[in-house]
C-alpha positions in Angstrom: 4.6 11.7 2.4 1.7 14.1 1.9 2.1 17.8 2.4 -1.0 19.5 3.9 -1.8 23.0 2.9 -1.7 25.8 5.4 -4.9 27.8 5.8 -5.0 31.1 7.6 -8.0 32.4 9.5 -8.8 36.1 9.6 -8.1 37.7 13.0 -11.8 38.5 13.3 -12.7 34.9 13.0 -10.3 33.9 15.8 -11.7 36.7 18.1 -15.3 35.7 17.4 -14.6 32.0 18.1 -12.9 32.7 21.4 -15.7 35.0 22.6 -18.4 32.3 22.0 -17.1 30.1 24.9 -17.6 31.7 28.3 -17.8 29.0 31.0 -16.5 29.4 34.5 -13.7 27.0 35.3 -12.7 26.2 38.8 -9.1 26.3 39.8 -8.9 22.5 40.1 -10.3 22.0 36.6 -7.8 24.5 35.2 -5.0 22.7 36.9 -6.2 19.4 35.6 -6.6 20.7 32.1 -3.1 22.2 32.2 -1.6 19.0 33.6 -3.3 17.0 30.8 -2.1 19.3 28.1 1.4 19.2 29.4 1.3 15.4 29.7 0.1 15.1 26.2 2.8 17.5 24.8 5.5 15.6 26.6 4.1 12.3 25.4 4.2 13.6 21.8 7.8 14.6 22.2 8.6 11.2 23.6 6.8 9.5 20.7 8.8 11.5 18.2 12.0 10.4 20.0 11.0 6.8 20.0 10.1 6.9 16.3 13.4 8.4 15.5 15.3 5.8 17.5 13.3 3.0 15.9 14.0 4.2 12.4 17.7 4.7 13.2 18.0 1.2 14.5 16.2 -0.2 11.4 18.7 1.7 9.2 21.7 0.4 11.2 20.5 -3.2 11.0 19.9 -3.0 7.3 16.1 -2.8 7.5 13.8 -1.5 4.7 14.0 2.2 5.5 15.3 5.1 3.4 18.1 7.4 4.7 16.1 10.5 4.1 13.1 9.2 6.1 15.5 8.5 9.0 16.9 12.0 8.8 13.5 13.6 8.6 12.3 11.7 11.7 15.5 12.7 13.5 15.1 16.3 12.7 11.4 16.3 13.7 12.4 14.7 17.1 15.2 17.3 17.5 13.0 20.2 16.7 10.2 19.1 19.1 12.7 18.4 21.9 14.3 21.9 21.4 10.9 23.6 21.3 9.9 21.8 24.5 13.2 22.8 26.2 12.6 26.4 25.2 9.1 26.4 26.6 10.5 24.9 29.8 13.2 27.5 30.1 10.6 30.3 29.6 8.3 28.8 32.3 11.3 28.6 34.7 12.2 32.2 33.9 8.6 33.3 34.5 8.5 31.4 37.8 11.8 33.0 39.0 10.5 36.4 38.0 7.4 35.9 40.0 9.4 34.7 43.0 11.5 37.9 42.8 8.4 40.1 43.1 7.8 41.8 46.4 4.4 41.3 47.9 
């Protein structure tokens, strides 16, 4: 398992890169982009869960898989699911807060 190095960008680089792209996006395009991003994120979480389940089944059935690999896959799946649940909770809280606002 390879470990990739983490590189940090200076804050000015991030600001300059975001200022370069100024295109007008319609509401429908923004909704579609958000929907696709959300669908991809959920598919990624599902993929992690399936991989964890597959590795667990291989371990139980005596397949050629190491225990530490199964545990790592399980923890990755757990962390991605917990992060997704927290994002969902924050989105629901934000929606409820908006609904409580008086017009």
